[in-house]
DRENDO-1510 file (C-alpha; in Angstrom, 1 decimal, always signed):
<recs>
REC; n; res; u; v; w
REC; 1; MET; -11.8; +5.5; -4.4 .
REC; 2; TYR; -9.0; +4.9; -2.1 .
REC; 3; PHE; -5.5; +4.2; -3.4 .
REC; 4; PRO; -3.1; +2.3; -0.9 .
REC; 5; TYR; +0.8; +2.7; -1.6 .
REC; 6; PHE; +2.7; -0.2; -1.3 .
REC; 7; ARG; +6.3; -1.1; -2.4 .
REC; 8; GLY; +5.4; -4.8; -3.1 .
REC; 9; ARG; +7.0; -6.3; -0.4 .
REC; 10; GLN; +6.5; -10.4; -0.2 .
REC; 11; TYR; +3.6; -9.4; +2.5 .
REC; 12; GLU; +1.9; -7.1; +1.1 .
REC; 13; LEU; +1.6; -8.7; -2.1 .
REC; 14; LEU; +0.7; -12.0; +0.2 .
REC; 15; ALA; -2.2; -9.2; +1.6 .
REC; 16; LEU; -3.4; -8.0; -1.9 .
REC; 17; LYS; -3.7; -11.9; -3.5 .
REC; 18; GLU; -5.6; -12.5; -0.5 .
REC; 19; LEU; -8.3; -9.9; -0.3 .
REC; 20; ALA; -8.7; -10.4; -4.5 .
REC; 21; ASN; -9.0; -13.7; -4.1 .
REC; 22; GLY; -11.5; -13.7; -1.3 .
REC; 23; GLN; -13.7; -10.8; -2.7 .
REC; 24; LEU; -12.7; -9.0; +0.1 .
REC; 25; LEU; -11.2; -6.1; -1.4 .
REC; 26; GLY; -14.6; -3.7; -2.6 .
REC; 27; LYS; -14.2; -1.9; -5.9 .
REC; 28; SER; -13.5; +1.2; -4.6 .
REC; 29; VAL; -10.2; +0.5; -3.3 .
REC; 30; ILE; -7.5; +0.2; -6.3 .
REC; 31; PRO; -4.1; -0.5; -4.5 .
REC; 32; VAL; -0.8; +1.4; -6.3 .
REC; 33; VAL; +2.2; -1.4; -5.7 .
REC; 34; GLU; +5.6; -0.6; -6.5 .
REC; 35; PRO; +7.8; -3.6; -7.5 .
REC; 36; VAL; +10.9; -3.6; -5.6 .
REC; 37; LYS; +11.7; -6.9; -5.8 .
REC; 38; LEU; +13.7; -9.3; -8.2 .
REC; 39; VAL; +14.9; -13.0; -9.2 .
REC; 40; ARG; +18.0; -13.3; -11.1 .
REC; 41; ARG; +18.1; -15.9; -14.0 .
REC; 42; GLU; +20.3; -16.5; -17.0 .
REC; 43; GLU; +22.9; -14.3; -17.6 .
REC; 44; LYS; +22.5; -15.3; -21.3 .
REC; 45; LEU; +18.8; -13.8; -21.4 .
REC; 46; ILE; +18.3; -10.6; -22.9 .
REC; 47; VAL; +16.1; -9.7; -19.6 .
REC; 48; PRO; +17.8; -11.4; -17.0 .
REC; 49; TYR; +16.2; -11.3; -14.6 .
REC; 50; LYS; +12.3; -11.9; -13.4 .
REC; 51; MET; +9.6; -10.3; -10.6 .
REC; 52; ILE; +9.1; -12.8; -7.7 .
REC; 53; PRO; +6.4; -15.3; -7.8 .
REC; 54; THR; +4.4; -14.2; -5.2 .
REC; 55; PHE; +4.5; -10.1; -7.9 .
REC; 56; ASP; +3.0; -12.8; -10.5 .
REC; 57; VAL; +0.1; -14.4; -8.6 .
REC; 58; THR; -0.3; -10.9; -7.3 .
REC; 59; ILE; -1.5; -9.9; -10.6 .
REC; 60; GLN; -3.0; -13.5; -12.1 .
REC; 61; ALA; -5.4; -12.7; -8.7 .
REC; 62; PHE; -6.2; -9.1; -9.7 .
REC; 63; ILE; -6.7; -10.1; -13.4 .
REC; 64; GLU; -9.1; -13.2; -12.7 .
REC; 65; THR; -11.2; -11.4; -10.4 .
REC; 66; LYS; -11.1; -8.7; -12.8 .
REC; 67; HIS; -10.2; -5.8; -10.0 .
REC; 68; HIS; -8.5; -2.6; -10.5 .
REC; 69; MET; -4.3; -2.3; -9.7 .
REC; 70; ALA; -1.5; +0.1; -10.6 .
REC; 71; ILE; +1.6; -0.9; -11.1 .
REC; 72; ILE; +4.8; +1.9; -11.0 .
REC; 73; GLY; +6.7; +1.7; -13.9 .
REC; 74; ASN; +9.3; +3.5; -12.7 .
REC; 75; PRO; +10.1; +2.2; -9.1 .
REC; 76; GLU; +12.6; +4.6; -6.3 .
REC; 77; VAL; +13.9; +2.1; -4.9 .
REC; 78; GLY; +14.6; -1.7; -4.2 .
REC; 79; ASP; +16.0; -4.0; -7.0 .
REC; 80; LEU; +14.5; -2.7; -10.2 .
REC; 81; ILE; +16.6; +1.4; -10.2 .
REC; 82; ASP; +18.0; +1.9; -13.4 .
REC; 83; LEU; +17.1; -1.3; -14.9 .
REC; 84; PRO; +18.0; -1.0; -18.5 .
REC; 85; ASP; +15.0; -2.9; -20.1 .
REC; 86; MET; +12.3; -2.1; -17.8 .
REC; 87; LYS; +9.7; -2.5; -20.6 .
REC; 88; GLY; +10.8; -5.9; -20.8 .
REC; 89; LEU; +10.2; -6.8; -17.5 .
REC; 90; LEU; +6.8; -5.2; -16.7 .
REC; 91; ASP; +4.4; -4.5; -19.8 .
REC; 92; SER; +3.3; -8.0; -20.0 .
REC; 93; TYR; +1.5; -6.8; -16.5 .
REC; 94; LEU; +1.0; -3.4; -17.6 .
REC; 95; LEU; -1.2; -3.9; -20.8 .
REC; 96; ALA; -3.6; -6.6; -19.1 .
REC; 97; ASP; -7.3; -4.4; -18.4 .
REC; 98; GLU; -7.0; -4.8; -15.0 .
REC; 99; ILE; -3.7; -3.2; -14.7 .
REC; 100; ILE; -3.5; +0.8; -14.6 .
REC; 101; PRO; +0.0; +1.9; -15.9 .
REC; 102; SER; +1.7; +4.4; -13.6 .
REC; 103; VAL; +4.5; +6.8; -13.6 .
REC; 104; ILE; +6.0; +8.1; -10.2 .
REC; 105; ILE; +7.0; +12.2; -11.7 .
REC; 106; ASN; +11.1; +12.1; -11.6 .
REC; 107; LYS; +13.9; +12.7; -14.1 .
REC; 108; SER; +13.0; +9.0; -15.7 .
REC; 109; ALA; +8.8; +9.9; -16.1 .
REC; 110; ALA; +9.2; +10.6; -19.6 .
REC; 111; SER; +11.2; +7.6; -21.1 .
REC; 112; ARG; +8.9; +5.7; -19.4 .
REC; 113; ILE; +5.6; +7.5; -20.1 .
REC; 114; SER; +7.0; +7.3; -23.7 .
REC; 115; GLU; +7.8; +3.5; -23.6 .
REC; 116; PHE; +3.6; +3.3; -22.5 .
REC; 117; SER; +2.9; +4.9; -25.4 .
REC; 118; GLU; +5.2; +2.6; -28.5 .
REC; 119; SER; +3.2; -0.1; -26.4 .
REC; 120; GLY; -0.2; +1.6; -27.2 .
REC; 121; ILE; -1.1; +2.8; -23.4 .
REC; 122; ASP; -2.4; +6.7; -24.1 .
REC; 123; LYS; -1.4; +9.3; -21.8 .
REC; 124; SER; -5.1; +9.4; -20.0 .
REC; 125; ASP; -5.0; +5.5; -19.2 .
REC; 126; ILE; -1.9; +6.5; -16.8 .
REC; 127; LEU; -1.8; +7.1; -12.7 .
REC; 128; THR; +0.7; +9.2; -12.0 .
REC; 129; VAL; +2.5; +9.8; -8.3 .
REC; 130; PHE; +3.3; +13.3; -7.8 .
REC; 131; ASP; +5.5; +13.9; -4.7 .
REC; 132; ASN; +8.0; +16.3; -5.8 .
REC; 133; ARG; +7.4; +19.7; -6.7 .
REC; 134; ASP; +11.1; +20.0; -8.1 .
REC; 135; SER; +9.6; +17.6; -11.2 .
REC; 136; LEU; +7.2; +20.2; -12.3 .
REC; 137; SER; +8.1; +21.0; -15.2 .
REC; 138; VAL; +8.3; +17.0; -16.0 .
REC; 139; TYR; +4.5; +17.3; -15.6 .
REC; 140; LYS; +3.5; +20.3; -17.1 .
REC; 141; GLU; +5.5; +19.1; -20.8 .
REC; 142; GLU; +3.9; +15.7; -20.6 .
REC; 143; PHE; +0.5; +16.2; -18.9 .
REC; 144; ASP; +0.0; +19.7; -21.1 .
REC; 145; ASN; -2.6; +18.4; -23.2 .
REC; 146; SER; -4.5; +15.6; -21.7 .
REC; 147; SER; -4.6; +14.8; -17.9 .
REC; 148; PRO; -3.4; +11.5; -16.5 .
REC; 149; ARG; -6.4; +8.9; -14.7 .
REC; 150; TYR; -5.6; +10.1; -11.7 .
REC; 151; THR; -2.6; +11.9; -10.1 .
REC; 152; LEU; -2.2; +11.3; -6.6 .
REC; 153; PHE; -0.3; +14.3; -4.8 .
REC; 154; SER; -0.3; +15.3; -1.2 .
REC; 155; SER; -2.7; +18.5; -0.6 .
REC; 156; ASP; +0.0; +20.3; +1.2 .
REC; 157; GLU; +1.8; +20.9; -1.9 .
REC; 158; ARG; +0.1; +24.3; -3.9 .
REC; 159; GLN; +2.7; +24.2; -6.5 .
REC; 160; ILE; +1.5; +21.2; -7.5 .
REC; 161; ARG; -2.7; +21.7; -6.1 .
REC; 162; ARG; -2.4; +24.1; -8.6 .
REC; 163; SER; -1.0; +22.1; -11.7 .
REC; 164; VAL; -2.8; +19.3; -11.8 .
REC; 165; LYS; -6.2; +20.1; -13.1 .
REC; 166; GLN; -8.3; +17.0; -13.0 .
REC; 167; ASN; -8.8; +13.6; -11.7 .
REC; 168; LYS; -6.5; +14.5; -8.5 .
REC; 169; VAL; -6.2; +12.2; -5.3 .
REC; 170; MET; -5.4; +13.2; -2.2 .
REC; 171; PHE; -2.2; +11.7; -1.0 .
REC; 172; LYS; -0.3; +11.7; +2.1 .
REC; 173; ASP; +1.5; +9.3; +4.6 .
REC; 174; TRP; -0.4; +9.4; +7.7 .
REC; 175; PHE; +1.4; +6.1; +9.6 .
REC; 176; LYS; +3.8; +7.6; +12.4 .
REC; 177; LYS; +6.5; +5.2; +12.3 .
REC; 178; GLN; +8.5; +4.9; +15.4 .
REC; 179; ALA; +12.6; +3.8; +15.8 .
REC; 180; LYS; +11.5; +0.4; +17.3 .
REC; 181; ASN; +8.4; -1.4; +18.0 .
REC; 182; ALA; +8.2; -1.0; +21.8 .
REC; 183; ASP; +8.0; +2.7; +21.1 .
REC; 184; TYR; +4.4; +2.6; +19.9 .
REC; 185; ALA; +2.9; +1.8; +23.4 .
REC; 186; ILE; +4.0; +5.2; +24.4 .
REC; 187; VAL; +1.1; +6.8; +22.4 .
REC; 188; ASP; -0.9; +3.7; +21.5 .
REC; 189; ASP; -4.0; +5.1; +20.3 .
REC; 190; GLU; -3.8; +7.7; +17.7 .
REC; 191; PRO; -5.4; +9.8; +14.4 .
REC; 192; PHE; -4.9; +8.4; +11.7 .
REC; 193; SER; -7.1; +10.5; +8.9 .
REC; 194; GLU; -10.0; +12.0; +8.0 .
REC; 195; ASP; -9.4; +12.1; +4.1 .
REC; 196; HIS; -12.0; +10.0; +3.6 .
REC; 197; LEU; -14.3; +12.6; +4.3 .
REC; 198; TYR; -13.5; +15.2; +3.3 .
REC; 199; PHE; -11.5; +14.4; -0.3 .
REC; 200; GLU; -14.7; +15.0; -2.5 .
REC; 201; GLU; -15.7; +18.5; -1.1 .
REC; 202; GLU; -12.2; +19.4; -1.7 .
REC; 203; GLY; -12.3; +18.5; -4.9 .
REC; 204; TYR; -10.6; +15.0; -5.0 .
REC; 205; VAL; -11.6; +11.8; -6.9 .
REC; 206; GLY; -10.2; +10.0; -4.2 .
REC; 207; PHE; -7.5; +9.2; -1.5 .
REC; 208; GLY; -4.5; +7.4; -0.6 .
REC; 209; ASP; -2.2; +6.7; +1.8 .
REC; 210; TYR; +0.5; +4.0; +3.1 .
REC; 211; SER; -2.0; +2.2; +4.8 .
REC; 212; ILE; +0.1; +0.6; +8.0 .
REC; 213; VAL; +3.3; +0.3; +6.7 .
REC; 214; GLY; +4.9; +4.5; +6.3 .
REC; 215; ASN; +6.8; +5.7; +3.1 .
REC; 216; ILE; +9.8; +4.7; +4.7 .
REC; 217; PHE; +11.9; +2.2; +2.9 .
REC; 218; ASP; +13.7; -0.5; +4.7 .
REC; 219; GLU; +14.3; -3.8; +3.6 .
REC; 220; GLY; +16.6; -4.8; +6.4 .
REC; 221; GLY; +14.8; -7.2; +9.3 .
REC; 222; TRP; +15.8; -8.0; +13.1 .
REC; 223; ALA; +14.7; -10.0; +15.8 .
REC; 224; ALA; +12.0; -8.4; +17.1 .
REC; 225; THR; +12.1; -7.2; +21.1 .
REC; 226; ALA; +8.9; -6.6; +21.1 .
REC; 227; ILE; +5.6; -7.6; +18.5 .
REC; 228; ALA; +3.3; -4.4; +18.0 .
REC; 229; ILE; +0.3; -5.2; +15.8 .
REC; 230; HIS; -1.4; -2.1; +14.2 .
REC; 231; ILE; -5.2; -1.8; +14.0 .
REC; 232; VAL; -7.2; +0.7; +11.9 .
REC; 233; TYR; -10.6; +1.9; +12.8 .
REC; 234; PHE; -13.2; +4.6; +12.7 .
REC; 235; ALA; -13.9; +6.8; +16.1 .
REC; 236; ASP; -17.2; +7.5; +16.4 .
REC; 237; ASP; -16.8; +10.9; +14.7 .
REC; 238; GLY; -15.9; +8.6; +11.6 .
REC; 239; ALA; -12.4; +9.6; +11.1 .
REC; 240; LEU; -10.1; +7.5; +11.3 .
REC; 241; ARG; -7.3; +6.4; +14.4 .
REC; 242; ILE; -4.9; +3.6; +14.6 .
REC; 243; HIS; -4.4; +1.5; +17.6 .
REC; 244; HIS; -0.8; +0.0; +18.7 .
REC; 245; PHE; -0.8; -3.2; +20.4 .
REC; 246; VAL; +2.1; -4.0; +22.3 .
REC; 247; SER; +3.7; -6.4; +24.1 .
REC; 248; ASP; +5.0; -6.0; +27.7 .
REC; 249; SER; +8.0; -8.1; +27.8 .
REC; 250; ASN; +10.2; -6.0; +25.9 .
REC; 251; ILE; +13.2; -7.4; +26.7 .
REC; 252; GLY; +15.6; -9.6; +24.7 .
REC; 253; THR; +14.7; -11.3; +21.8 .
REC; 254; LYS; +13.1; -14.7; +23.3 .
REC; 255; ASP; +9.9; -16.4; +23.6 .
REC; 256; VAL; +8.7; -14.5; +20.4 .
REC; 257; ALA; +5.4; -16.4; +20.4 .
REC; 258; GLY; +4.6; -15.1; +24.0 .
REC; 259; LYS; +4.9; -11.2; +23.1 .
REC; 260; TYR; +2.9; -11.9; +20.0 .
REC; 261; TYR; +0.1; -13.9; +22.7 .
REC; 262; GLU; +0.9; -10.6; +24.7 .
REC; 263; ALA; +0.2; -7.8; +21.8 .
REC; 264; ILE; -3.0; -10.2; +20.7 .
REC; 265; THR; -4.5; -10.3; +24.5 .
REC; 266; LYS; -5.2; -6.2; +24.3 .
REC; 267; LEU; -6.4; -6.5; +20.7 .
REC; 268; VAL; -9.0; -9.3; +21.7 .
REC; 269; ASN; -9.8; -7.4; +24.6 .
REC; 270; TRP; -10.1; -4.0; +22.8 .
REC; 271; PHE; -12.5; -5.6; +20.2 .
REC; 272; ASN; -14.4; -7.1; +22.7 .
REC; 273; ASN; -15.4; -3.3; +24.8 .
REC; 274; GLY; -17.2; -1.9; +22.1 .
REC; 275; HIS; -15.1; -2.7; +18.9 .
REC; 276; GLN; -17.2; -5.5; +17.3 .
REC; 277; THR; -18.4; -3.0; +14.4 .
REC; 278; GLN; -14.6; -2.9; +13.5 .
REC; 279; ALA; -15.1; -6.6; +12.2 .
REC; 280; THR; -12.9; -8.1; +9.5 .
REC; 281; THR; -12.0; -11.4; +7.6 .
REC; 282; ALA; -8.6; -10.2; +9.2 .
REC; 283; LEU; -9.2; -9.7; +12.7 .
REC; 284; SER; -11.1; -12.6; +13.0 .
REC; 285; THR; -7.5; -14.3; +12.5 .
REC; 286; PHE; -6.1; -12.3; +15.0 .
REC; 287; ILE; -9.0; -13.4; +17.2 .
REC; 288; ASN; -8.7; -17.1; +16.2 .
REC; 289; HIS; -4.7; -16.4; +16.7 .
REC; 290; TYR; -5.6; -15.7; +20.5 .
REC; 291; GLU; -8.2; -18.4; +20.7 .
REC; 292; THR; -5.9; -21.3; +19.5 .
REC; 293; GLY; -2.5; -20.0; +21.0 .
REC; 294; TYR; -0.9; -19.7; +17.6 .
REC; 295; TYR; +2.1; -17.5; +16.3 .
REC; 296; PRO; +2.4; -16.7; +12.8 .
REC; 297; GLY; +5.4; -14.9; +12.4 .
REC; 298; LEU; +6.0; -11.5; +11.9 .
REC; 299; PRO; +5.0; -10.9; +8.2 .
REC; 300; THR; +1.9; -12.6; +8.8 .
REC; 301; ILE; +1.2; -9.9; +11.6 .
REC; 302; LYS; +1.9; -6.9; +8.8 .
REC; 303; LYS; -0.3; -9.1; +6.4 .
REC; 304; LEU; -3.0; -9.5; +8.8 .
REC; 305; SER; -3.0; -6.2; +9.9 .
REC; 306; ILE; -2.7; -4.9; +6.3 .
REC; 307; MET; -5.9; -7.2; +4.9 .
REC; 308; HIS; -7.4; -5.2; +7.8 .
REC; 309; HIS; -7.2; -1.8; +7.3 .
REC; 310; LEU; -8.5; -2.1; +3.4 .
REC; 311; GLU; -11.2; -4.3; +3.7 .
REC; 312; LEU; -12.8; -1.9; +5.7 .
REC; 313; MET; -11.5; +1.3; +3.7 .
REC; 314; GLY; -13.8; -0.9; +0.9 .
REC; 315; ARG; -16.3; -1.5; +3.1 .
REC; 316; TYR; -17.2; +1.8; +4.1 .
REC; 317; LEU; -16.7; +3.1; +0.4 .
REC; 318; GLU; -19.4; +0.5; -1.0 .
REC; 319; PRO; -21.7; -0.2; +2.4 .
</recs>
């Protein structure tokens, strides 16, 4: 199984929604979403916030298509940190059969797991994300007598690996994030991951990563001086590589559409030069943009790159 991890940004949620609605997400692909954005309701309400509309419609898409998704109940970044009533905010989603209640193993995990229990959610139904060995005591105390449904952690962490006995998921950030888009042109093709080849023989039930987004959480946005399209693909040896298609006219922020056409031209040439087996719905959309001269905006470019990656992995796991 494959567990791509997202922070619930708008373009990530839209990617997941469109994949679910289009039946493009293989059943062995279980996205993990850490919610990060809220909108305010009336001040006088007990829970004066609600999830952004895109979150709602994405969850409904997964429920309607009966596809599993995991939702983090104790986010570590964004608007939901330290809210007084996380239970009231998220539990209506977490009680759906298709949604896997999830926690990051940290100082807030115990109280959130307790709230899950009050709602009738058993510990064995919870997905955990375990990325800090300093929280080892929390994991051991909470799961001394039962194992979580899945535990995502880095295989590099030996202490954690010794403590997680069952349902282990190999989890790592494979995306090498650059300071600015133009920097991806320095090494435009590089290894991504081989976890899909070896997770089973190493005793894991699945593998996960942060797709083409990376683990670094940054809510800021700025005008683009360069356009970069990140496409994950299978190499001849079965390993995953990633190609960065970067624009050439990367001085100044004018004519972003022109920069996109430069990058998309490189992608289309790459695709036509022996990479047709990597075809996905999202790649077809990119090619259509090239043929029509359409510029969709930066968030849509990221959305399509995510969609391509996840559809490709679903097809690999369920050919």
